[in-house]
C-alpha positions as CSV (number, residue, x, y, z in Angstrom):
1,M,38.6,-11.7,-13.4
2,Q,35.1,-11.5,-11.8
3,P,34.1,-8.2,-10.3
4,A,33.8,-8.1,-6.5
5,L,30.5,-7.8,-4.9
6,T,29.9,-4.9,-2.5
7,E,28.5,-5.5,1.0
8,E,25.2,-4.1,-0.2
9,E,25.1,-6.4,-3.2
10,I,25.8,-9.4,-1.0
11,R,22.9,-8.4,1.2
12,R,20.7,-7.7,-1.8
13,Y,21.4,-11.1,-3.5
14,A,21.8,-13.1,-0.3
15,R,18.9,-15.5,-1.1
16,T,20.3,-16.1,-4.6
17,I,23.8,-16.6,-3.3
18,A,22.5,-19.1,-0.7
19,L,21.4,-21.4,-3.6
20,P,24.0,-24.1,-4.2
21,E,23.5,-23.8,-7.9
22,V,24.4,-20.1,-7.9
23,G,26.6,-19.2,-4.9
24,L,28.9,-16.2,-4.7
25,E,30.7,-17.2,-7.9
26,G,27.5,-17.3,-9.8
27,Q,26.4,-13.9,-8.6
28,R,29.7,-12.5,-9.6
29,N,29.2,-14.1,-13.0
30,L,25.9,-12.3,-13.3
31,K,27.5,-9.0,-12.4
32,A,30.1,-9.5,-15.1
33,A,27.5,-10.6,-17.7
34,S,26.2,-8.6,-20.6
35,V,22.8,-9.3,-22.1
36,L,21.1,-7.8,-25.2
37,V,17.3,-7.9,-25.1
38,V,15.9,-7.6,-28.6
39,G,12.4,-6.2,-28.4
40,A,11.0,-4.1,-25.6
41,G,7.4,-5.0,-25.8
42,G,5.2,-7.2,-23.7
43,L,7.9,-9.8,-23.1
44,G,11.2,-7.9,-23.5
45,S,10.3,-5.1,-21.0
46,P,9.7,-7.4,-18.0
47,I,12.7,-9.5,-19.0
48,A,14.9,-6.4,-18.8
49,I,13.5,-5.6,-15.4
50,Y,14.1,-9.1,-14.1
51,L,17.6,-9.2,-15.5
52,A,18.4,-6.0,-13.7
53,A,16.9,-7.3,-10.5
54,A,19.0,-10.4,-10.8
55,G,22.1,-8.4,-10.9
56,V,23.2,-8.6,-14.5
57,G,25.9,-6.0,-14.9
58,R,25.2,-4.7,-18.4
59,I,21.8,-4.8,-20.2
60,G,21.3,-3.5,-23.7
61,I,17.8,-3.1,-25.2
62,V,17.1,-2.9,-29.0
63,D,13.6,-2.1,-30.3
64,P,13.0,-0.3,-33.6
65,E,9.5,0.7,-32.6
66,T,8.7,4.3,-31.5
67,V,7.1,4.3,-28.2
68,D,3.5,5.6,-28.2
69,I,1.1,6.1,-25.3
70,T,-0.9,3.1,-26.6
71,N,2.2,0.9,-26.0
72,L,2.6,1.7,-22.3
73,Q,0.3,-1.0,-21.0
74,R,2.7,-3.6,-22.2
75,Q,6.0,-1.8,-22.5
76,V,6.5,-1.3,-18.7
77,I,10.0,0.1,-18.9
78,H,8.7,3.3,-20.4
79,D,6.7,6.1,-18.9
80,T,5.2,9.4,-19.9
81,A,7.5,12.5,-19.8
């Protein structure tokens, strides 16, 4: 069973839902989806952000590297503490 979308989610994703290729069912599928991003570098970081913005319900990120300040220009999901 697909998860229901809240009124806020329907407003947030209205332009995606309006696409015939996606529709309400497609947006519900995105909410129910799980995605694992392998690598959080220059490509994986923005991919994770865009997956979240698209409404993917569960996102896992795996990267064996220890984040260093020299990585922050490309690993945009990290910040200094």
